[in-house]
C-alpha positions as a Markdown table, in Angstrom:
| # | Residue | x | y | z |
|---|---|---|---|---|
| 1 | Met | -50.4 | -17.3 | -31.6 |
| 2 | Ala | -46.5 | -17.1 | -29.6 |
| 3 | Met | -45.6 | -15.4 | -26.7 |
| 4 | Phe | -48.2 | -13.6 | -26.7 |
| 5 | Leu | -51.2 | -14.5 | -24.6 |
| 6 | His | -49.7 | -13.7 | -21.7 |
| 7 | Glu | -48.8 | -10.3 | -22.4 |
| 8 | Ala | -52.2 | -9.2 | -23.6 |
| 9 | Glu | -55.2 | -7.9 | -21.3 |
| 10 | Glu | -57.6 | -10.6 | -19.9 |
| 11 | Glu | -60.5 | -9.3 | -22.6 |
| 12 | Leu | -58.4 | -9.5 | -25.3 |
| 13 | Arg | -56.9 | -13.0 | -25.3 |
| 14 | Glu | -60.3 | -14.9 | -25.2 |
| 15 | Lys | -61.2 | -12.3 | -28.9 |
| 16 | Ala | -57.9 | -13.0 | -30.5 |
| 17 | Leu | -58.3 | -16.8 | -30.4 |
| 18 | Arg | -62.2 | -16.8 | -31.5 |
| 19 | Gly | -60.9 | -14.2 | -34.0 |
| 20 | Ala | -58.1 | -16.6 | -35.0 |
| 21 | Leu | -60.7 | -19.6 | -35.5 |
| 22 | Lys | -62.4 | -18.0 | -37.5 |
| 23 | Phe | -60.0 | -18.3 | -40.4 |
| 24 | Ala | -58.3 | -20.8 | -39.4 |
| 25 | Lys | -60.1 | -24.7 | -38.7 |
| 26 | Gln | -57.0 | -25.4 | -36.0 |
| 27 | Val | -54.6 | -22.8 | -33.9 |
| 28 | Leu | -50.9 | -22.7 | -31.9 |
| 29 | Ile | -51.3 | -21.6 | -29.0 |
| 30 | Ala | -47.6 | -21.5 | -27.9 |
| 31 | Asp | -47.2 | -19.0 | -24.0 |
| 32 | Phe | -45.4 | -19.7 | -20.2 |
| 33 | Leu | -45.9 | -22.8 | -18.9 |
| 34 | Ser | -46.8 | -22.7 | -15.1 |
| 35 | Pro | -45.6 | -22.8 | -12.5 |
| 36 | Phe | -42.1 | -21.0 | -13.3 |
| 37 | Pro | -39.0 | -23.6 | -12.4 |
| 38 | Gly | -37.1 | -22.8 | -9.6 |
| 39 | Asn | -33.3 | -21.7 | -11.5 |
| 40 | Met | -32.2 | -18.7 | -12.8 |
| 41 | Ala | -33.7 | -19.0 | -16.3 |
| 42 | Ser | -37.1 | -18.3 | -14.0 |
| 43 | Val | -35.1 | -15.6 | -12.7 |
| 44 | Phe | -34.2 | -14.5 | -15.9 |
| 45 | Phe | -37.9 | -14.7 | -17.7 |
| 46 | Arg | -39.6 | -12.9 | -14.9 |
| 47 | Ser | -37.0 | -10.5 | -15.0 |
| 48 | Leu | -37.9 | -9.4 | -18.8 |
| 49 | Glu | -41.2 | -9.7 | -18.0 |
| 50 | Tyr | -41.1 | -7.1 | -14.9 |
| 51 | Leu | -38.8 | -4.8 | -17.0 |
| 52 | Ala | -42.0 | -4.8 | -20.5 |
| 53 | Gly | -43.6 | -2.3 | -18.1 |
| 54 | Met | -46.1 | -2.9 | -15.5 |
| 55 | Arg | -48.9 | -3.4 | -17.7 |
| 56 | His | -47.5 | -6.0 | -19.5 |
| 57 | Tyr | -45.6 | -7.2 | -15.8 |
| 58 | Arg | -49.9 | -7.4 | -15.0 |
| 59 | Asn | -50.9 | -8.7 | -17.6 |
| 60 | Phe | -48.5 | -11.5 | -17.0 |
| 61 | Lys | -49.0 | -12.4 | -14.0 |
| 62 | Asn | -52.6 | -12.4 | -14.9 |
| 63 | Trp | -52.0 | -15.3 | -16.9 |
| 64 | Met | -49.6 | -17.3 | -14.8 |
| 65 | Met | -52.3 | -17.3 | -12.1 |
| 66 | Gln | -55.0 | -17.6 | -14.6 |
| 67 | Gly | -53.4 | -21.5 | -15.4 |
| 68 | Val | -52.0 | -20.7 | -18.1 |
| 69 | Ile | -52.7 | -22.5 | -21.7 |
| 70 | Asp | -55.1 | -24.7 | -19.7 |
| 71 | Gly | -56.6 | -22.2 | -17.8 |
| 72 | Phe | -57.2 | -20.0 | -20.9 |
| 73 | Ile | -59.1 | -22.5 | -23.0 |
| 74 | Arg | -60.8 | -23.9 | -20.2 |
| 75 | Gly | -64.2 | -23.2 | -20.9 |
| 76 | Leu | -64.1 | -21.9 | -23.7 |
| 77 | Asp | -65.4 | -24.6 | -26.0 |
| 78 | Val | -62.3 | -24.9 | -27.9 |
| 79 | Ser | -60.1 | -28.4 | -27.8 |
| 80 | Val | -57.2 | -29.5 | -28.2 |
| 81 | Asn | -55.3 | -32.0 | -30.3 |
| 82 | Ser | -51.9 | -32.1 | -28.6 |
| 83 | Glu | -50.0 | -30.5 | -26.1 |
| 84 | Ile | -46.2 | -30.8 | -25.9 |
| 85 | Glu | -44.2 | -29.5 | -23.2 |
């Protein structure tokens, strides 16, 4: 699940992960971390998210406010095998 969860609505994120886990023992999740660094890359990525449309941007902001991957998996009864930043 690469760079998908931040653009999905909150309810769809959990459904997507649970659906993937029905077919696979492990799922790799790769998406934005938070907080963004205070540099030009941050401005660039935020601008891209905004240009993708208001719905996309709203979901991106929700993802960031939720606590990104850590916030998403908290309370979902899933385990993390490894983490790379």
